[in-house]
C-alpha positions as a Markdown table, in Angstrom:
| # | Residue | x | y | z |
|---|---|---|---|---|
| 1 | Met | 71.5 | 35.6 | 166.0 |
| 2 | Lys | 75.3 | 35.5 | 166.7 |
| 3 | Phe | 75.5 | 32.3 | 164.7 |
| 4 | Arg | 73.9 | 33.9 | 161.7 |
| 5 | Ala | 76.2 | 36.9 | 161.8 |
| 6 | Leu | 79.3 | 34.7 | 162.0 |
| 7 | Phe | 78.0 | 32.5 | 159.2 |
| 8 | Gly | 77.5 | 35.5 | 157.0 |
| 9 | Leu | 81.0 | 36.8 | 157.7 |
| 10 | Phe | 82.5 | 33.4 | 157.0 |
| 11 | Thr | 80.7 | 33.2 | 153.7 |
| 12 | Thr | 81.9 | 36.6 | 152.6 |
| 13 | Ile | 85.5 | 35.7 | 153.4 |
| 14 | Ile | 85.3 | 32.6 | 151.3 |
| 15 | Leu | 83.8 | 34.5 | 148.3 |
| 16 | Leu | 86.5 | 37.2 | 148.5 |
| 17 | Thr | 89.2 | 34.6 | 148.7 |
| 18 | Ala | 87.8 | 32.9 | 145.7 |
| 19 | Cys | 87.9 | 36.2 | 143.7 |
| 20 | Gly | 91.5 | 36.9 | 144.7 |
| 21 | Thr | 90.8 | 40.0 | 146.7 |
| 22 | Pro | 92.3 | 40.2 | 150.2 |
| 23 | Pro | 89.9 | 40.9 | 153.0 |
| 24 | Ala | 89.9 | 44.4 | 154.4 |
| 25 | Thr | 92.1 | 44.9 | 157.4 |
| 26 | Gly | 90.4 | 46.3 | 160.4 |
| 27 | Ser | 87.0 | 45.6 | 161.7 |
| 28 | Thr | 85.5 | 48.9 | 160.5 |
| 29 | Ala | 86.7 | 48.8 | 156.9 |
| 30 | Lys | 84.2 | 48.3 | 154.2 |
| 31 | Pro | 84.9 | 45.7 | 151.6 |
| 32 | Ala | 86.1 | 47.5 | 148.4 |
| 33 | Pro | 84.1 | 46.8 | 145.3 |
| 34 | Pro | 85.7 | 44.7 | 142.6 |
| 35 | Thr | 87.8 | 46.8 | 140.1 |
| 36 | Ala | 86.5 | 46.6 | 136.6 |
| 37 | Thr | 89.1 | 45.3 | 134.1 |
| 38 | Pro | 89.6 | 48.0 | 131.4 |
| 39 | Thr | 89.1 | 47.0 | 127.8 |
| 40 | Val | 92.5 | 47.1 | 126.0 |
| 41 | Thr | 92.4 | 48.9 | 122.6 |
| 42 | Ala | 94.9 | 47.9 | 120.0 |
| 43 | Thr | 97.6 | 50.6 | 119.5 |
| 44 | Pro | 97.4 | 52.1 | 116.0 |
| 45 | Ser | 100.5 | 51.7 | 113.8 |
| 46 | Phe | 100.9 | 55.5 | 113.3 |
| 47 | Arg | 101.6 | 58.2 | 116.0 |
| 48 | Ala | 98.4 | 59.4 | 117.6 |
| 49 | Val | 97.8 | 63.1 | 117.3 |
| 50 | Ser | 96.9 | 65.0 | 120.4 |
| 51 | Pro | 93.5 | 66.6 | 120.5 |
| 52 | Val | 93.5 | 70.2 | 119.1 |
| 53 | Ser | 92.3 | 72.9 | 121.5 |
| 54 | Pro | 89.8 | 75.4 | 120.3 |
| 55 | Leu | 91.4 | 78.4 | 118.6 |
| 56 | Pro | 91.5 | 81.6 | 120.6 |
| 57 | Thr | 90.2 | 84.9 | 119.3 |
| 58 | Ala | 92.7 | 86.2 | 116.7 |
| 59 | Thr | 95.0 | 88.9 | 117.9 |
| 60 | Pro | 96.8 | 91.0 | 115.3 |
| 61 | Thr | 100.5 | 90.6 | 115.4 |
| 62 | Pro | 102.4 | 93.9 | 115.2 |
| 63 | Ile | 104.7 | 94.0 | 112.2 |
| 64 | Pro | 108.2 | 94.9 | 113.2 |
| 65 | Pro | 109.9 | 97.7 | 111.4 |
| 66 | Thr | 112.1 | 96.8 | 108.5 |
| 67 | Ala | 115.8 | 97.2 | 109.0 |
| 68 | Thr | 115.9 | 100.0 | 106.3 |
| 69 | Pro | 112.8 | 102.3 | 106.4 |
| 70 | Thr | 111.2 | 103.0 | 103.1 |
| 71 | Pro | 112.2 | 106.6 | 102.1 |
| 72 | Ala | 109.5 | 109.2 | 102.0 |
| 73 | Pro | 108.4 | 110.2 | 98.5 |
| 74 | Thr | 110.5 | 113.1 | 97.2 |
| 75 | Leu | 109.5 | 116.0 | 95.0 |
| 76 | Arg | 109.7 | 115.5 | 91.3 |
| 77 | Pro | 112.8 | 117.4 | 90.1 |
| 78 | Leu | 112.5 | 119.9 | 87.2 |
| 79 | Ala | 115.2 | 122.1 | 85.8 |
| 80 | Gly | 115.0 | 124.9 | 83.4 |
| 81 | Asn | 114.8 | 128.7 | 83.1 |
| 82 | Phe | 112.2 | 130.1 | 85.5 |
| 83 | Ser | 111.3 | 132.6 | 82.9 |
| 84 | Asn | 109.6 | 129.7 | 81.1 |
| 85 | Gln | 107.4 | 129.2 | 84.1 |
| 86 | Ile | 106.4 | 132.9 | 84.0 |
| 87 | Ala | 105.6 | 132.5 | 80.3 |
| 88 | Arg | 103.6 | 129.3 | 80.9 |
| 89 | Leu | 101.5 | 131.1 | 83.5 |
| 90 | Glu | 100.8 | 134.2 | 81.4 |
| 91 | Arg | 99.8 | 132.1 | 78.3 |
| 92 | Ala | 97.2 | 130.2 | 80.4 |
| 93 | Ala | 96.1 | 133.0 | 82.7 |
| 94 | Pro | 92.4 | 134.1 | 82.5 |
| 95 | Thr | 92.4 | 137.2 | 80.3 |
| 96 | Ala | 90.5 | 140.5 | 80.7 |
| 97 | Lys | 86.7 | 140.2 | 80.7 |
| 98 | Ser | 87.0 | 136.4 | 80.3 |
| 99 | Asn | 85.2 | 135.7 | 83.6 |
| 100 | Leu | 87.4 | 132.5 | 83.9 |
| 101 | Phe | 89.0 | 133.3 | 87.2 |
| 102 | Val | 87.5 | 131.0 | 89.9 |
| 103 | Pro | 87.5 | 132.6 | 93.4 |
| 104 | Pro | 88.7 | 130.0 | 96.0 |
| 105 | Thr | 86.6 | 129.0 | 99.0 |
| 106 | Asp | 87.7 | 129.7 | 102.6 |
| 107 | Ala | 88.6 | 126.0 | 102.9 |
| 108 | Glu | 90.7 | 126.1 | 99.8 |
| 109 | Met | 92.5 | 129.2 | 101.0 |
| 110 | Ala | 93.3 | 127.5 | 104.3 |
| 111 | Asp | 94.7 | 124.5 | 102.4 |
| 112 | Phe | 97.0 | 126.7 | 100.4 |
| 113 | Ala | 98.2 | 128.5 | 103.5 |
| 114 | Ala | 99.0 | 125.1 | 105.0 |
| 115 | Leu | 100.7 | 124.1 | 101.7 |
| 116 | Trp | 103.0 | 127.1 | 101.9 |
| 117 | Gln | 104.1 | 126.3 | 105.4 |
| 118 | Ala | 104.7 | 122.6 | 104.5 |
| 119 | Met | 106.8 | 123.6 | 101.4 |
| 120 | Ala | 109.7 | 124.3 | 103.8 |
| 121 | Gln | 110.0 | 120.5 | 104.1 |
| 122 | Gly | 109.2 | 119.8 | 100.5 |
| 123 | Ser | 108.9 | 116.0 | 100.6 |
| 124 | Ala | 105.8 | 115.2 | 102.6 |
| 125 | Ala | 103.6 | 112.8 | 100.7 |
| 126 | Gln | 100.5 | 114.3 | 102.3 |
| 127 | Thr | 101.5 | 117.7 | 101.1 |
| 128 | Gln | 101.8 | 116.5 | 97.5 |
| 129 | Ala | 98.4 | 114.9 | 97.8 |
| 130 | Leu | 96.9 | 118.1 | 99.1 |
| 131 | Ala | 98.3 | 120.1 | 96.2 |
| 132 | Ala | 97.0 | 117.5 | 93.7 |
| 133 | Gln | 93.5 | 117.7 | 95.3 |
| 134 | His | 93.4 | 121.3 | 94.1 |
| 135 | Gly | 94.8 | 120.7 | 90.7 |
| 136 | Tyr | 98.3 | 121.8 | 91.7 |
| 137 | Glu | 101.7 | 120.1 | 91.8 |
| 138 | Leu | 104.8 | 120.6 | 93.9 |
| 139 | Leu | 108.2 | 120.4 | 92.2 |
| 140 | Arg | 111.8 | 120.7 | 93.2 |
| 141 | Tyr | 112.8 | 123.4 | 90.7 |
| 142 | Thr | 116.4 | 124.1 | 89.6 |
| 143 | Asp | 116.6 | 127.5 | 88.0 |
| 144 | Asn | 119.3 | 127.5 | 85.3 |
| 145 | Gly | 118.9 | 131.2 | 85.0 |
| 146 | Asp | 119.9 | 131.7 | 88.6 |
| 147 | Ala | 123.1 | 129.7 | 88.8 |
| 148 | Gly | 121.2 | 126.5 | 89.7 |
| 149 | Ala | 119.4 | 127.9 | 92.6 |
| 150 | Val | 116.7 | 125.5 | 93.9 |
| 151 | Ser | 113.2 | 126.3 | 95.1 |
| 152 | Val | 110.1 | 124.4 | 95.9 |
| 153 | Leu | 107.6 | 125.3 | 93.1 |
| 154 | Leu | 103.9 | 125.3 | 93.5 |
| 155 | Arg | 102.1 | 125.6 | 90.2 |
| 156 | Glu | 98.7 | 124.7 | 88.7 |
| 157 | Lys | 98.7 | 121.7 | 86.5 |
| 158 | Lys | 97.7 | 121.9 | 82.8 |
| 159 | Pro | 95.1 | 122.7 | 81.7 |
| 160 | Val | 94.8 | 125.8 | 83.9 |
| 161 | Arg | 91.2 | 126.0 | 85.1 |
| 162 | Arg | 91.3 | 128.5 | 88.0 |
| 163 | Gly | 94.0 | 131.1 | 87.4 |
| 164 | Trp | 95.3 | 131.0 | 91.0 |
| 165 | Gly | 99.0 | 131.7 | 90.3 |
| 166 | Ile | 102.5 | 130.3 | 90.8 |
| 167 | Phe | 104.6 | 130.4 | 94.0 |
| 168 | Ala | 108.2 | 129.6 | 94.7 |
| 169 | Arg | 109.9 | 129.1 | 98.1 |
| 170 | Arg | 113.7 | 129.1 | 97.9 |
| 171 | Ile | 115.4 | 126.2 | 99.7 |
| 172 | Ala | 117.7 | 127.5 | 102.5 |
| 173 | Pro | 117.2 | 131.2 | 101.8 |
| 174 | Gln | 119.6 | 133.8 | 103.2 |
| 175 | Asn | 117.0 | 136.5 | 104.0 |
| 176 | Thr | 113.3 | 137.1 | 104.5 |
| 177 | Leu | 112.6 | 139.1 | 101.3 |
| 178 | Ile | 109.3 | 138.3 | 99.5 |
| 179 | Ile | 108.8 | 139.5 | 95.9 |
| 180 | Glu | 105.3 | 139.7 | 94.6 |
| 181 | Ala | 103.6 | 140.4 | 91.2 |
| 182 | Pro | 99.8 | 140.6 | 91.7 |
| 183 | His | 98.9 | 141.9 | 88.2 |
| 184 | Pro | 100.2 | 139.7 | 85.4 |
| 185 | Leu | 99.1 | 140.7 | 81.9 |
| 186 | Phe | 97.7 | 144.0 | 83.1 |
| 187 | Asp | 101.0 | 145.4 | 84.5 |
| 188 | Thr | 103.0 | 144.3 | 81.5 |
| 189 | Gly | 106.4 | 142.8 | 82.4 |
| 190 | Thr | 106.1 | 142.9 | 86.1 |
| 191 | Pro | 106.2 | 139.1 | 86.7 |
| 192 | Glu | 109.6 | 139.0 | 84.9 |
| 193 | Ile | 110.9 | 142.0 | 86.8 |
| 194 | Ala | 109.8 | 140.3 | 90.1 |
| 195 | Leu | 111.7 | 137.2 | 89.0 |
| 196 | Gly | 114.8 | 139.2 | 88.3 |
| 197 | Ile | 114.7 | 140.8 | 91.8 |
| 198 | Phe | 114.0 | 137.4 | 93.3 |
| 199 | Arg | 117.1 | 136.1 | 91.7 |
| 200 | Val | 119.6 | 138.9 | 92.3 |
| 201 | Leu | 118.6 | 139.4 | 95.9 |
| 202 | Asp | 118.5 | 135.7 | 96.7 |
| 203 | Ala | 115.0 | 136.4 | 98.1 |
| 204 | Ser | 113.1 | 133.7 | 100.0 |
| 205 | Ala | 109.9 | 133.7 | 98.1 |
| 206 | Leu | 108.3 | 134.7 | 94.8 |
| 207 | Leu | 104.5 | 135.1 | 94.5 |
| 208 | Val | 102.9 | 135.7 | 91.1 |
| 209 | Ala | 99.1 | 135.9 | 90.7 |
| 210 | Gly | 97.4 | 133.9 | 88.0 |
| 211 | Ala | 94.8 | 136.1 | 86.3 |
| 212 | His | 94.4 | 139.4 | 84.6 |
| 213 | Arg | 93.3 | 142.1 | 87.1 |
| 214 | Tyr | 90.0 | 142.5 | 85.2 |
| 215 | Ala | 89.4 | 138.9 | 84.3 |
| 216 | Asn | 86.1 | 138.9 | 86.1 |
| 217 | Ala | 83.5 | 141.7 | 86.0 |
| 218 | Asp | 83.1 | 141.7 | 89.7 |
| 219 | Gly | 86.8 | 142.5 | 90.4 |
| 220 | Ser | 87.4 | 139.2 | 92.2 |
| 221 | Ala | 90.5 | 138.5 | 90.1 |
| 222 | Asp | 92.3 | 141.6 | 91.3 |
| 223 | Ala | 94.9 | 140.0 | 93.7 |
| 224 | Ala | 96.0 | 143.3 | 95.2 |
| 225 | His | 92.5 | 144.2 | 96.4 |
| 226 | Ser | 90.4 | 141.0 | 96.6 |
| 227 | Ala | 90.5 | 139.1 | 99.8 |
| 228 | Gln | 89.3 | 135.9 | 98.2 |
| 229 | Thr | 92.4 | 134.8 | 96.3 |
| 230 | Val | 95.1 | 132.1 | 96.8 |
| 231 | Phe | 97.6 | 134.9 | 96.3 |
| 232 | Gln | 96.3 | 136.6 | 99.4 |
| 233 | Ala | 96.2 | 133.3 | 101.3 |
| 234 | Ile | 99.9 | 132.6 | 100.6 |
| 235 | His | 100.9 | 136.2 | 101.2 |
| 236 | Ala | 99.3 | 136.1 | 104.7 |
| 237 | Ala | 101.1 | 132.8 | 105.5 |
| 238 | Ala | 104.4 | 134.1 | 104.2 |
| 239 | Ala | 104.6 | 137.7 | 105.3 |
| 240 | Gly | 105.5 | 137.4 | 109.0 |
| 241 | Gly | 106.8 | 140.0 | 111.4 |
| 242 | Asp | 110.4 | 139.8 | 110.1 |
| 243 | Ser | 109.6 | 139.8 | 106.4 |
| 244 | Val | 110.1 | 142.5 | 103.8 |
| 245 | Val | 107.7 | 142.5 | 100.9 |
| 246 | Leu | 108.5 | 144.2 | 97.6 |
| 247 | Gln | 105.3 | 144.2 | 95.5 |
| 248 | Ile | 105.9 | 145.2 | 91.8 |
| 249 | His | 103.4 | 147.2 | 89.7 |
| 250 | Gly | 103.5 | 149.1 | 86.5 |
| 251 | Phe | 101.9 | 152.4 | 85.3 |
| 252 | Ser | 101.6 | 154.4 | 82.2 |
| 253 | Ala | 103.7 | 157.6 | 82.1 |
| 254 | Ala | 101.3 | 159.1 | 79.6 |
| 255 | Asn | 98.4 | 158.7 | 82.1 |
| 256 | His | 100.6 | 160.2 | 84.9 |
| 257 | Pro | 102.3 | 163.3 | 83.5 |
| 258 | Gly | 105.0 | 164.7 | 85.7 |
| 259 | Tyr | 105.5 | 161.5 | 87.7 |
| 260 | Pro | 109.0 | 160.0 | 88.2 |
| 261 | Gln | 110.0 | 156.7 | 86.7 |
| 262 | Val | 109.6 | 154.9 | 90.0 |
| 263 | Val | 107.2 | 155.6 | 92.8 |
| 264 | Leu | 107.7 | 153.9 | 96.2 |
| 265 | Gly | 104.8 | 153.6 | 98.7 |
| 266 | Gly | 103.9 | 151.1 | 101.3 |
| 267 | Asn | 102.0 | 150.7 | 104.5 |
| 268 | Ser | 102.0 | 153.1 | 107.4 |
| 269 | Arg | 104.6 | 151.2 | 109.5 |
| 270 | Ala | 107.5 | 153.4 | 110.4 |
| 271 | Glu | 109.9 | 150.7 | 109.2 |
| 272 | Ser | 108.2 | 150.7 | 105.8 |
| 273 | Val | 108.4 | 154.5 | 105.4 |
| 274 | Ala | 112.1 | 154.5 | 106.4 |
| 275 | Leu | 113.0 | 151.6 | 104.1 |
| 276 | Ala | 111.2 | 153.2 | 101.1 |
| 277 | Ala | 113.2 | 156.5 | 101.6 |
| 278 | Ser | 116.5 | 154.6 | 101.8 |
| 279 | Leu | 115.7 | 152.5 | 98.8 |
| 280 | Ala | 114.8 | 155.6 | 96.8 |
| 281 | Glu | 118.2 | 157.1 | 97.4 |
| 282 | Ser | 119.9 | 153.9 | 96.2 |
| 283 | Leu | 117.8 | 153.8 | 93.0 |
| 284 | Gln | 118.5 | 157.5 | 92.3 |
| 285 | Asn | 122.2 | 156.8 | 92.4 |
| 286 | Thr | 121.7 | 154.6 | 89.3 |
| 287 | Gly | 120.1 | 157.4 | 87.3 |
| 288 | Leu | 116.5 | 156.7 | 87.9 |
| 289 | Thr | 114.0 | 159.4 | 88.9 |
| 290 | Val | 112.2 | 158.2 | 92.1 |
| 291 | Gly | 109.3 | 159.6 | 94.1 |
| 292 | Val | 108.4 | 158.5 | 97.7 |
| 293 | Cys | 104.8 | 158.6 | 98.9 |
| 294 | Gly | 104.0 | 160.3 | 102.1 |
| 295 | Ser | 104.5 | 164.0 | 101.3 |
| 296 | Gly | 101.1 | 164.4 | 99.5 |
| 297 | Gln | 102.6 | 163.7 | 96.0 |
| 298 | Trp | 102.1 | 160.7 | 93.7 |
| 299 | Lys | 98.8 | 159.8 | 95.5 |
| 300 | Lys | 97.4 | 157.8 | 92.6 |
| 301 | Leu | 100.3 | 155.3 | 92.8 |
| 302 | Cys | 100.9 | 155.0 | 96.5 |
| 303 | Gly | 98.9 | 151.8 | 97.1 |
| 304 | Thr | 97.2 | 153.0 | 100.1 |
| 305 | Arg | 94.3 | 150.5 | 99.7 |
| 306 | Asn | 96.5 | 147.6 | 98.8 |
| 307 | Leu | 95.3 | 144.5 | 100.6 |
| 308 | Gln | 98.7 | 142.9 | 101.1 |
| 309 | Gly | 100.1 | 146.2 | 102.4 |
| 310 | Glu | 97.3 | 146.3 | 105.0 |
| 311 | Thr | 97.8 | 142.6 | 106.1 |
| 312 | Ala | 101.6 | 142.3 | 105.9 |
| 313 | Gly | 103.0 | 141.5 | 109.3 |
| 314 | Gly | 106.3 | 143.1 | 108.4 |
| 315 | Val | 107.7 | 145.8 | 106.1 |
| 316 | Phe | 105.7 | 146.3 | 102.8 |
| 317 | Ile | 107.0 | 148.4 | 99.9 |
| 318 | His | 104.7 | 149.2 | 96.9 |
| 319 | Val | 106.9 | 149.6 | 93.8 |
| 320 | Glu | 105.4 | 151.3 | 90.7 |
| 321 | Leu | 107.4 | 151.3 | 87.5 |
| 322 | Asp | 106.7 | 153.2 | 84.3 |
| 323 | Glu | 107.2 | 151.6 | 80.8 |
| 324 | Ser | 110.8 | 152.8 | 80.4 |
| 325 | Val | 111.9 | 150.9 | 83.5 |
| 326 | Arg | 109.9 | 147.8 | 82.6 |
| 327 | Ala | 111.5 | 147.8 | 79.1 |
| 328 | Asp | 115.0 | 148.0 | 80.6 |
| 329 | Asp | 115.3 | 147.1 | 84.3 |
| 330 | Ala | 119.1 | 147.1 | 84.5 |
| 331 | Ala | 119.3 | 150.4 | 86.5 |
| 332 | Leu | 116.5 | 149.1 | 88.8 |
| 333 | Ile | 118.3 | 145.8 | 89.5 |
| 334 | Ala | 121.6 | 147.6 | 90.1 |
| 335 | Gly | 120.0 | 149.9 | 92.6 |
| 336 | Met | 118.3 | 147.0 | 94.4 |
| 337 | Val | 121.6 | 145.0 | 94.6 |
| 338 | Ala | 123.5 | 148.0 | 95.9 |
| 339 | Phe | 120.9 | 148.7 | 98.6 |
| 340 | Trp | 120.6 | 145.2 | 99.9 |
| 341 | Gln | 124.2 | 144.1 | 99.6 |
| 342 | Lys | 125.8 | 147.2 | 101.2 |
């Protein structure tokens, strides 16, 4: 048996030697299997391209801001005499018994209140888009009739389809005066007089309703008494606690015999009552006859049920003018200027 084992070992050594593989050193080492000679592939004449790894899931790359930001859209400029804007409104306003005034929805009124607040900035693209959504446009208006004073103007585009009015917010105003004319066409001349007061007092805002008081049979076009108007929505947004509202009306002297040329009323706030009395004195100094509500006189013209008077956050003065004052407002304007500039 030993001989056979030695013979086998001897034979293995001879075979390994013949193959050029040295024998394993150490008695416990197992002979290594012969290494296969790899097949050599000819190198191509061009550079081999490394295998492409599978593409990862696409991740959006944030776009860096440009060195110069794109300027926000600005309001379209328009220059002219604001009286032309009043005339434009009255030519297109729904007339008496036309039933062409369209009462706004609650959502539309909320949008216009938001528009009024945003008009202070005047260049927001989303604000212009919101105005356009309701058939309106925002303009940067330069009034050549007011020494080039500039306001943000909110007006209905042509053709006028709803009769909601025109609204101006002075840029960088010096006071909180708001001048209103709720009855165009019906109270003849009052929008122009409101504009004149807006100009000479450098007032912060001018609100003019857009339809005859009796345009609709149901009374919905009466901006001084109907809660569902854009005029009321903007009034509520504008007339804060520190504001003073002068609302201009007209009356017939023939229908009110014995009445003075000017009747001043307002809401029940003590500040309103005091201001009306002081303003009356200033107007009387210009030669006008003036009555002040509160003593039981002039009840028909005191505006006790005026919606804006009831909802004004600040002082509210209801101003009634007869035909003579509306035909020639020089004394009225002089008294206003003397009172607010003293």
